[in-house]
C-alpha positions as CSV (number, residue, x, y, z in Angstrom):
1,N,-16.4,8.4,54.4
2,E,-19.0,9.5,51.9
3,E,-19.9,13.1,53.2
4,E,-16.0,13.9,53.1
5,W,-15.8,12.7,49.3
6,V,-18.7,14.7,48.4
7,A,-17.3,17.8,49.9
8,R,-13.8,17.4,48.2
9,F,-15.6,16.8,45.0
10,E,-18.0,19.8,45.3
11,E,-14.9,22.0,46.2
12,A,-12.8,20.5,43.3
13,F,-15.4,20.9,40.7
14,C,-17.0,24.0,42.0
15,L,-20.5,22.3,42.1
16,K,-23.0,21.0,44.5
17,I,-24.5,17.7,44.7
18,F,-28.3,17.5,45.7
19,R,-29.4,14.0,46.9
20,N,-33.1,14.6,46.6
21,E,-35.7,17.4,45.7
22,E,-36.2,18.4,49.3
23,E,-32.5,19.6,49.3
24,L,-33.0,21.5,46.0
25,V,-35.8,23.3,47.4
26,A,-34.1,24.0,50.8
27,A,-31.4,25.6,48.8
28,G,-34.0,27.8,46.7
29,Y,-34.0,25.8,43.4
30,T,-36.9,24.5,41.7
31,R,-37.2,22.1,38.8
32,D,-37.6,24.8,36.3
33,K,-34.2,26.6,37.4
34,I,-32.4,23.5,36.8
35,S,-30.5,22.6,33.4
36,R,-31.0,18.8,32.8
37,M,-29.2,16.5,30.3
38,D,-29.9,13.0,29.7
39,T,-27.2,10.4,29.5
40,K,-27.1,10.2,25.7
41,E,-26.7,14.2,25.5
42,L,-23.7,14.1,27.9
43,F,-22.1,11.3,25.8
44,W,-22.6,13.4,22.6
45,Y,-21.3,16.6,24.1
46,V,-18.9,18.7,21.9
47,S,-16.9,21.3,23.4
48,S,-16.6,24.8,21.9
49,E,-12.9,24.9,23.0
50,P,-10.0,24.1,20.7
51,L,-9.5,20.1,20.9
52,E,-6.0,20.5,22.6
53,E,-7.4,22.7,25.4
54,Y,-10.4,20.6,25.8
55,M,-8.2,17.5,26.1
56,S,-6.1,19.4,29.0
57,S,-9.0,20.4,30.8
58,Q,-10.4,16.8,30.7
59,A,-7.2,15.4,31.7
60,E,-7.0,17.9,34.6
61,D,-10.4,16.7,35.6
62,L,-9.5,13.0,35.8
63,R,-6.5,13.9,37.7
64,V,-8.7,15.8,40.4
65,L,-11.2,12.8,40.3
66,W,-8.5,10.1,40.9
67,R,-6.3,12.1,43.2
68,G,-7.6,10.4,46.4
69,Y,-8.5,7.0,45.0
70,N,-7.1,4.1,47.2
71,T,-5.4,6.3,49.7
72,G,-7.6,5.4,52.6
73,M,-8.3,1.9,54.5
74,G,-8.5,-1.0,52.3
75,G,-6.2,0.8,49.7
76,D,-3.7,-2.0,49.4
77,S,-3.7,-5.9,49.9
78,S,-2.7,-5.5,53.5
79,G,-6.0,-3.7,54.5
């Protein structure tokens, strides 16, 4: 289910997903304390790591993201 996926994602990537501003406030955050990037900035991001290290870390991130893909109900043609 979605809650389990969110929990695994947060643990794997050491981050917290907030669904709304109320959750942010409850966790003690305010808008001025949060670093924001728009989509264009994310696509134009350039790492300060050497290219080989950056590519290796991105590959690992993709492996983590796809680790549980299609492993549950409906994961194959038989249902």
